[in-house]
ChimeraX commands (.cxc) that place a marker at each C-alpha (Angstrom):
marker #1 position -42.27,-74.50,-26.05 radius 0.5
marker #1 position -42.18,-76.50,-22.43 radius 0.5
marker #1 position -42.76,-73.58,-20.04 radius 0.5
marker #1 position -43.36,-73.73,-16.31 radius 0.5
marker #1 position -46.56,-73.56,-14.98 radius 0.5
marker #1 position -45.64,-70.49,-12.67 radius 0.5
marker #1 position -45.10,-68.53,-15.96 radius 0.5
marker #1 position -48.17,-69.42,-17.75 radius 0.5
marker #1 position -49.85,-68.10,-14.51 radius 0.5
marker #1 position -47.74,-65.07,-14.81 radius 0.5
marker #1 position -48.41,-64.27,-17.90 radius 0.5
marker #1 position -52.28,-64.71,-17.30 radius 0.5
marker #1 position -52.02,-62.52,-14.36 radius 0.5
marker #1 position -50.32,-60.13,-16.47 radius 0.5
marker #1 position -53.20,-59.94,-19.36 radius 0.5
marker #1 position -55.98,-59.76,-16.44 radius 0.5
marker #1 position -54.33,-56.45,-14.85 radius 0.5
marker #1 position -53.66,-55.11,-17.80 radius 0.5
marker #1 position -57.44,-55.58,-19.16 radius 0.5
marker #1 position -58.56,-53.98,-15.98 radius 0.5
marker #1 position -56.17,-50.84,-16.31 radius 0.5
marker #1 position -56.99,-50.21,-19.87 radius 0.5
marker #1 position -61.06,-50.49,-18.67 radius 0.5
marker #1 position -60.05,-47.82,-15.68 radius 0.5
marker #1 position -57.88,-45.65,-18.05 radius 0.5
marker #1 position -60.62,-45.75,-20.50 radius 0.5
marker #1 position -63.77,-44.77,-18.36 radius 0.5
marker #1 position -61.35,-41.76,-17.35 radius 0.5
marker #1 position -60.58,-40.99,-21.09 radius 0.5
marker #1 position -56.88,-40.87,-20.72 radius 0.5
marker #1 position -56.07,-42.14,-23.74 radius 0.5
marker #1 position -52.86,-41.84,-24.06 radius 0.5
marker #1 position -52.69,-44.65,-21.32 radius 0.5
marker #1 position -55.48,-46.51,-22.24 radius 0.5
marker #1 position -53.69,-47.02,-25.54 radius 0.5
marker #1 position -50.31,-48.02,-23.61 radius 0.5
marker #1 position -52.43,-50.72,-21.38 radius 0.5
marker #1 position -53.95,-52.13,-24.37 radius 0.5
marker #1 position -50.29,-52.22,-26.18 radius 0.5
marker #1 position -49.01,-54.49,-23.43 radius 0.5
marker #1 position -52.51,-56.36,-23.06 radius 0.5
marker #1 position -51.99,-57.63,-26.85 radius 0.5
marker #1 position -48.27,-58.25,-26.49 radius 0.5
marker #1 position -49.11,-60.45,-22.93 radius 0.5
marker #1 position -52.07,-62.30,-24.70 radius 0.5
marker #1 position -49.49,-63.24,-27.35 radius 0.5
marker #1 position -47.45,-64.57,-25.35 radius 0.5
marker #1 position -49.80,-66.44,-23.85 radius 0.5
marker #1 position -50.68,-68.13,-26.79 radius 0.5
marker #1 position -47.78,-68.74,-27.65 radius 0.5
marker #1 position -46.87,-70.82,-24.56 radius 0.5
marker #1 position -50.22,-72.48,-24.80 radius 0.5
marker #1 position -50.92,-73.60,-28.09 radius 0.5
marker #1 position -48.78,-76.88,-28.27 radius 0.5
marker #1 position -51.06,-77.60,-25.23 radius 0.5
marker #1 position -49.43,-80.36,-23.05 radius 0.5
marker link #1:1,2 radius 0.2
marker link #1:2,3 radius 0.2
marker link #1:3,4 radius 0.2
marker link #1:4,5 radius 0.2
marker link #1:5,6 radius 0.2
marker link #1:6,7 radius 0.2
marker link #1:7,8 radius 0.2
marker link #1:8,9 radius 0.2
marker link #1:9,10 radius 0.2
marker link #1:10,11 radius 0.2
marker link #1:11,12 radius 0.2
marker link #1:12,13 radius 0.2
marker link #1:13,14 radius 0.2
marker link #1:14,15 radius 0.2
marker link #1:15,16 radius 0.2
marker link #1:16,17 radius 0.2
marker link #1:17,18 radius 0.2
marker link #1:18,19 radius 0.2
marker link #1:19,20 radius 0.2
marker link #1:20,21 radius 0.2
marker link #1:21,22 radius 0.2
marker link #1:22,23 radius 0.2
marker link #1:23,24 radius 0.2
marker link #1:24,25 radius 0.2
marker link #1:25,26 radius 0.2
marker link #1:26,27 radius 0.2
marker link #1:27,28 radius 0.2
marker link #1:28,29 radius 0.2
marker link #1:29,30 radius 0.2
marker link #1:30,31 radius 0.2
marker link #1:31,32 radius 0.2
marker link #1:32,33 radius 0.2
marker link #1:33,34 radius 0.2
marker link #1:34,35 radius 0.2
marker link #1:35,36 radius 0.2
marker link #1:36,37 radius 0.2
marker link #1:37,38 radius 0.2
marker link #1:38,39 radius 0.2
marker link #1:39,40 radius 0.2
marker link #1:40,41 radius 0.2
marker link #1:41,42 radius 0.2
marker link #1:42,43 radius 0.2
marker link #1:43,44 radius 0.2
marker link #1:44,45 radius 0.2
marker link #1:45,46 radius 0.2
marker link #1:46,47 radius 0.2
marker link #1:47,48 radius 0.2
marker link #1:48,49 radius 0.2
marker link #1:49,50 radius 0.2
marker link #1:50,51 radius 0.2
marker link #1:51,52 radius 0.2
marker link #1:52,53 radius 0.2
marker link #1:53,54 radius 0.2
marker link #1:54,55 radius 0.2
marker link #1:55,56 radius 0.2
view
């Protein structure tokens, strides 16, 4: 897969954002929202891995 650079940066920003939100919700002990953020973090992490696994 030959993804454009902007898509890789977008997915990277999403992974970072979901990670930050996971930490914030977990620190407030809002577990349903923290769990949702973890699921979205993993989903975007898998997408990022698939976009970058073959190299350039």
